[in-house]
C-alpha positions in Angstrom: 0.2 0.0 -0.1 0.9 3.5 -1.0 1.6 6.3 1.2 -0.3 9.2 1.4 2.9 11.3 0.5 3.5 9.0 -2.4 -0.3 9.2 -3.6 -0.1 12.9 -3.7 3.3 12.9 -6.0 0.7 10.7 -8.2 -1.8 13.3 -7.9 0.5 16.1 -9.2 2.0 14.1 -12.0 -1.5 13.7 -13.3 -2.5 15.9 -15.9 -6.6 16.4 -17.3 -6.3 16.3 -20.8 -9.6 17.7 -22.8 -10.2 15.8 -26.0 -13.0 16.4 -28.6 -14.0 15.2 -31.7 -14.1 16.9 -35.2 -14.0 17.0 -39.2 -10.8 18.1 -40.9 -12.1 21.2 -42.9 -8.7 22.6 -44.1 -4.9 21.9 -44.1 -2.6 24.9 -44.1 0.8 24.7 -44.2 1.1 24.4 -40.6 -2.0 24.2 -39.3 -5.2 22.2 -39.6 -9.0 23.8 -39.4 -11.4 21.4 -37.9 -14.9 21.9 -37.5 -15.6 20.2 -33.9 -18.9 18.7 -32.7 -20.9 19.3 -29.4 -20.3 17.3 -26.3 -22.3 13.9 -27.2 -22.7 13.9 -30.7 -21.8 11.0 -32.2 -22.1 11.1 -36.5 -20.7 9.1 -38.9 -21.5 11.6 -42.1 -20.4 15.0 -40.5 -24.0 16.1 -42.3 -26.3 15.8 -39.3 -27.8 18.7 -36.9 -25.3 17.6 -34.3 -22.2 18.0 -36.6 -22.7 21.6 -37.4 -24.3 22.6 -34.3 -27.3 23.6 -36.2 -25.7 25.4 -38.7 -23.2 26.9 -36.1 -19.8 25.9 -37.3 -17.1 26.0 -34.6 -13.7 26.1 -35.9 -10.6 25.1 -34.4 -6.8 25.1 -35.5 -5.1 22.5 -34.4 -1.3 20.8 -35.3 -0.7 17.5 -36.7 2.2 17.3 -34.0 2.7 12.9 -34.8 2.5 13.2 -38.6 -0.7 11.9 -38.9 -1.6 10.9 -42.8 -4.4 13.5 -42.2 -7.0 14.3 -45.4 -9.9 16.9 -45.5 -12.9 15.7 -44.7 -11.1 12.9 -41.7 -12.8 12.3 -38.6 -9.9 13.1 -36.4 -9.5 12.8 -32.3 -7.9 16.2 -30.4 -6.5 16.7 -27.7 -5.6 20.3 -25.5 -4.2 19.7 -22.3 -5.4 21.9 -19.4 -2.2 23.2 -18.6 -1.9 24.8 -22.1 -5.5 26.3 -21.9 -5.1 27.5 -18.2 -1.6 29.4 -19.7 -3.3 30.8 -22.0 -6.0 32.2 -20.0 -3.6 33.9 -17.8 -2.1 35.2 -20.7 -4.7 36.7 -22.4 -6.9 37.5 -18.8 -5.3 38.1 -15.8 -2.0 40.0 -17.2 -4.3 42.9 -18.6 -5.9 42.7 -15.3 -2.7 43.3 -12.9 -1.7 45.7 -15.3 -4.4 47.8 -14.9 -4.3 47.1 -11.3 -0.8 48.8 -11.4 -1.5 51.3 -13.0 -4.2 52.2 -11.4 -1.9 52.6 -8.3 0.8 53.7 -9.3 -1.0 56.8 -11.1 -2.2 57.3 -7.6 0.9 58.2 -6.2 1.2 60.6 -8.0 1.4 63.7 -5.5 -1.9 65.4 -6.1 -3.5 62.9 -8.9 -7.2 63.0 -9.0 -9.5 60.0 -9.2 -9.7 60.6 -13.3 -5.6 60.4 -13.4 -5.8 57.3 -11.5 -8.3 55.7 -14.1 -6.4 56.7 -16.9 -3.3 55.1 -15.7 -5.4 51.8 -15.1 -6.2 52.2 -18.7 -3.2 52.7 -19.9 -2.1 49.5 -18.0 -4.6 47.4 -19.3 -4.1 48.6 -23.1 -0.6 47.7 -22.2 -1.8 44.3 -21.1 -3.2 44.0 -24.5 -0.6 45.3 -26.4 1.7 42.7 -24.9 -0.2 39.6 -25.7 -0.7 41.0 -29.3 3.0 41.1 -29.5 3.3 37.8 -28.0 0.6 36.1 -29.9 2.6 34.7 -33.1 5.0 33.4 -30.3 2.6 31.3 -28.1 -0.3 30.6 -30.7 1.5 27.5 -31.8 2.4 26.3 -28.2 -1.4 26.8 -26.8 -2.7 24.9 -30.2 -4.7 21.4 -29.5 -3.0 18.6 -30.8 -4.5 16.1 -33.5 -3.9 13.0 -31.7 -6.0 10.1 -33.8 -7.8 9.3 -37.1 -11.1 7.7 -36.3 
């Protein structure tokens, strides 16, 4: 029997992976456009109402890191680790919010600064956070994409 310390280490090394299925719509140089299906949809033709979510296509970009022999129209399974999803959310949401707060506080420390200047400083920080996201978007985009794991 394992001790509680061993269980904790085991639990820390397990990563949750989100898996979804879809149809390949387009193959570009580096990325693959995939129409994803709603949870619980089981379709083999790609033409039913579940596959197209009632006419509302949901397209994701994915990577073929395993060099699978994929073709347009193929049914595939792809995965995205929660670590990748959380890091993307942190970069897109949390960093601009933190810079807003920092800008608000720093502009408030200026002697004689009123509330208007604090709000302007906060929005300057927010804009800076969004600008950083735009600058680093290409660098992190490929690292945060889902990966195609198998052909169905």
